[in-house]
C-alpha positions in Angstrom: 96.6 46.0 103.7 97.8 49.4 102.5 94.4 50.1 100.9 92.8 49.3 104.2 95.1 51.9 105.9 94.1 54.4 103.3 90.4 53.8 103.7 90.6 54.0 107.5 92.5 57.2 107.4 90.0 58.6 104.9 87.1 57.6 107.2 88.9 59.3 110.2 89.6 62.5 108.2 86.0 62.6 107.1 84.7 62.1 110.6 87.0 64.7 111.9 85.8 67.2 109.2 82.1 66.5 109.8 82.6 66.8 113.6 84.5 70.1 113.3 82.0 71.6 110.8 79.1 70.4 113.0 80.6 72.0 116.1 81.5 75.2 114.2 77.9 75.7 113.2 77.2 76.7 116.9 80.0 79.2 117.2 80.8 82.6 115.5 84.0 81.0 114.2 82.2 78.8 111.7 84.1 80.0 108.6 87.4 79.8 110.3 86.8 76.2 111.3 85.5 75.3 107.9 88.8 76.7 106.4 90.8 74.6 108.9 88.9 71.5 107.7 90.7 71.9 104.4 93.8 70.7 106.2 92.2 67.2 106.3 91.9 67.3 102.5 95.5 68.5 102.2 96.7 65.7 104.5 94.8 63.2 102.2 96.3 64.8 99.1 99.9 64.5 100.5 99.6 61.1 102.2 97.0 59.2 100.3 96.7 60.7 96.8 94.5 59.3 94.1 90.8 59.2 94.7 90.9 59.4 98.5 90.9 63.3 98.9 87.8 63.4 96.6 86.2 60.6 98.6 86.7 62.6 101.8 85.3 65.7 100.2 82.2 63.9 98.9 81.5 62.0 102.2 82.0 65.2 104.3 79.8 67.2 101.9 77.0 64.7 101.9 77.1 64.2 105.7 77.2 67.9 106.5 74.3 68.6 104.2 72.3 65.9 105.8 73.2 66.3 109.4 73.9 69.9 110.1 71.0 72.1 111.4 72.6 75.2 109.8 72.8 74.5 106.0 74.7 77.7 105.3 77.8 76.2 107.1 77.6 73.1 105.0 77.0 75.1 101.8 80.2 77.1 102.4 82.2 73.8 102.8 80.6 72.2 99.7 80.7 75.2 97.3 83.8 77.1 98.4 86.2 75.4 100.8 86.1 71.6 100.5 87.4 71.0 97.0 89.9 73.8 96.9 92.9 71.8 98.3 92.7 69.3 95.5 92.7 72.1 92.9 95.5 74.0 94.7 97.8 71.1 94.0 96.9 71.1 90.3 97.0 74.9 89.9 100.4 75.3 91.5 102.1 73.3 88.8 101.7 76.3 86.5 103.5 79.6 86.3 102.6 81.7 89.4 100.6 84.3 87.3 98.6 81.6 85.7 98.2 79.9 89.1 96.8 83.0 90.8 94.5 83.7 87.8 93.1 80.1 88.1 92.8 80.3 91.9 91.0 83.7 91.9 88.7 82.8 89.0 87.8 79.5 90.8 87.1 81.3 94.0 85.1 84.1 92.4 83.0 81.6 90.4 82.3 79.6 93.6 81.5 82.7 95.5 79.0 83.9 92.8 77.5 80.4 92.6 77.1 80.4 96.4 75.4 83.8 96.4 73.1 82.6 93.6 72.1 79.5 95.5 71.5 81.3 98.7 69.4 84.0 97.1 67.5 82.2 94.4 67.5 78.6 95.3 67.2 78.7 99.0 65.3 82.0 98.9 67.3 83.7 101.6 67.3 87.4 100.7 68.1 89.9 103.4 67.7 92.9 101.3 71.3 92.9 100.2 72.3 95.7 97.8 74.7 95.4 94.9 77.2 97.4 96.8 77.1 95.1 99.8 77.4 92.0 97.5 80.5 93.6 95.8 82.0 94.4 99.1 81.5 90.9 100.3 83.2 89.5 97.1 86.1 92.0 97.5 86.6 91.1 101.1 86.3 87.4 100.2 89.1 87.8 97.7 91.4 89.3 100.2 90.6 86.6 102.8 91.0 83.9 100.1 94.5 85.1 99.2 95.5 85.3 102.9 94.1 81.8 103.5 95.9 80.4 100.5 99.2 81.9 101.6 98.6 80.5 105.1 97.7 77.1 103.7 100.9 77.1 101.7 102.9 77.8 104.9 101.1 75.1 106.8 101.8 72.6 104.0 105.5 73.5 104.1 105.5 73.2 107.9 103.9 69.7 107.7 106.3 68.5 104.9 109.5 69.8 106.6 108.9 69.5 110.3 105.9 67.3 111.2 105.8 64.6 108.5 109.3 63.3 109.2 108.5 63.0 112.9 105.3 61.1 112.2 107.1 58.5 110.1 104.4 58.6 107.4 107.0 58.6 104.6 106.4 55.5 102.4 103.8 54.3 104.9 100.8 54.7 102.5 102.7 53.9 99.3 101.4 51.1 97.1 
């Protein structure tokens, strides 16, 4: 019965993520909403553990790539935002200097891979210069650090204030 609960919650979180990303593709707040969908993965990491966060990421990624009219929104989720909460948990077990080096190197690798895919695979080149690309990466790093700090605060808020009120403790344990 517990596996059924986990699978149902995974499906609900996937549907919520796909719906939010789909709706965000029609607004100027698309990157903000995509960042907020990482909370669904965080919830799965905290409450479900194991393979379920990865399952949510894969399902959401495939569905957004198939269903969204704006593939750039889906690409940002797939290549930058979607998997990060799972890595955050692993990275934060290390010393804080090693943690930040791992986080920033992962983000910069993902950012460069995304730029490569957009320019050379999808063929979208809007005449960007090297200076503009470097400025985008620099601003992306600042935004990433701020989002990571905010995500840490939201996780703490969830664990300390919200989770006890929801009564999830031991609900999804094996």
